[in-house]
C-alpha angles and dihedrals in degrees: 000000000000121000123196115206118217109239118251098230093184088067088059091053097263114136145131127227129199119189114210126187134179130195131190117197112174103306097342118100118192124189119189120191107189122212114277116259126210121011143222135215110282095016114158105224098186106071137158120231125225123186126191114195126187116220140145103236140021112281120239098229141000126200131177139192130196118190089353093301122115117249121205111233122203125202115234131197103232144020089248090056090047092054089058098043131074123215095017141122138209130201112213109194095194114012114208111234096185097081101122104052119130108272112254094017125126088242090060088066093057115109109219114177136175139191118302121280138196117217117200122191119190128190123257117281136168099272091196092059105031137059116215119216133184127190120191119190118198095030112169131173114181098159111168116225099250092188094057107099100148140024137191137076120326122214121216112247118252106237125201120192119205131182113247113255093206114109091214093057104057099161102036127115123200117215120208131172139188120252112259127216113255126236119251119286117244098202 
């Protein structure tokens, strides 16, 4: 049996770089995907762009540009519709995270949701020649810290180290500490 390894072109100095920036000023989010620089053998230059943006409420307006030219975005009603539409966006109020459970299992019946998301799908463009820009007006992210249960000052525990009294554990130390008072609960 003969196996042919695919060359690792990056080891030969071939690569592509795409610079991406985002900016949030008040309620306006801007994402700028600069044109890709450099190239590698087999690179596909015409590519679609998909953005997934976490937020806490539906934005007021979305606008996009490709190669400096405005692109009209249409809002669709489902992810399935988005997959079949270019230059469109979809607001998912409660994305389902439990999509990969084994069919027919008890776990498949679990409802696991997260904060809202906006999905944006833009048509193919030559990524080596065109920047892609997205502007979202009315962006809001008020995600509560679900792990925060308490607040207040924490005291360091007082640790006491004792030699083990067991004859079979000659080189063992036993750590004990005093119970500390807890900060106030926020819920």
